C-alpha positions in Angstrom: -52.8 1.2 40.3 -50.8 0.2 42.2 -47.7 2.2 42.2 -47.7 5.4 44.4 -44.6 7.6 45.1 -45.1 6.9 48.8 -44.3 3.8 50.8 -46.6 2.6 53.4 -44.7 3.2 57.0 -46.0 0.9 60.2 -43.9 3.3 62.3 -47.5 5.5 63.4 -49.1 2.7 65.1 -50.0 4.3 67.8 -53.2 6.0 66.4 -55.3 7.6 68.7 -59.0 6.3 67.7 -60.4 9.4 66.7 -57.3 9.4 64.0 -58.4 5.5 63.3 -61.4 6.7 62.3 -60.9 9.8 60.3 -58.6 7.6 58.7 -61.1 5.0 58.2 -63.7 7.7 57.0 -61.3 9.3 54.4 -60.4 6.0 53.1 -63.9 5.3 52.7 -65.0 8.9 51.0 -61.8 8.6 48.9 -63.4 4.6 47.7 -66.3 5.9 46.9 -64.7 9.2 44.6 -62.1 7.1 43.1 -64.2 3.8 42.7 -62.7 3.4 38.9 -59.2 4.5 39.4 -57.8 2.2 42.2 -58.6 -0.9 44.2 -59.9 -0.4 47.8 -57.0 -1.8 49.3 -54.8 0.8 47.3 -56.5 3.3 48.6 -56.4 2.0 51.6 -52.6 1.8 51.6 -52.5 5.1 50.1 -54.1 6.8 52.4 -51.9 5.3 55.0 -48.9 5.9 53.7 -49.8 9.5 53.1 -50.6 9.8 56.8 -46.9 8.3 57.9 -45.4 11.1 54.8 -47.2 13.7 56.7 -46.9 12.8 60.1 -43.1 12.5 59.8 -43.1 15.9 59.0 -45.3 17.4 61.6 -44.8 19.4 64.9 -48.4 19.0 65.9 -50.9 16.3 64.4 -54.2 17.5 64.9 -54.7 18.0 60.9 -52.8 14.6 59.9 -56.0 12.4 58.6 -57.3 15.7 57.0 -53.8 16.1 55.0 -53.4 12.7 54.1 -56.3 12.7 52.6 -56.1 15.2 50.6 -52.8 14.0 49.6 -54.0 10.8 48.9 -57.2 12.5 46.6 -54.5 14.9 44.5 -52.6 11.7 44.1 -55.5 10.0 42.5 -56.6 12.7 40.6 -53.5 12.9 38.9 -53.6 8.9 38.3 -56.9 9.5 36.4 -55.8 12.5 34.3 -52.9 10.2 33.6 -55.2 7.6 32.0 -57.7 9.6 30.7 -55.1 12.1 29.1 -56.2 15.3 30.3 -54.4 17.8 32.4 -55.3 18.5 35.8 -55.8 22.2 37.2 -52.0 22.2 38.7 -50.7 21.7 35.0 -53.3 24.6 33.9 
């Protein structure tokens, strides 16, 4: 799975150390959860793109890594459901 509805954005290169660590931890959690759905590099790109997306619309940045992880998880769950022909909870 390499298609993503969001494109990576490198304009957010001024991440704090805490944000970098939180994003790295999110990538590792998602890799473990969705290792059969997407390649490791794709998950990393998706998380960073999701972070850029939410950061562009945020007034405060306290929970941006968490929001990026949740957004990416939803994308990956939808991809899994599409791949297996099942319905997601949002479709019920």
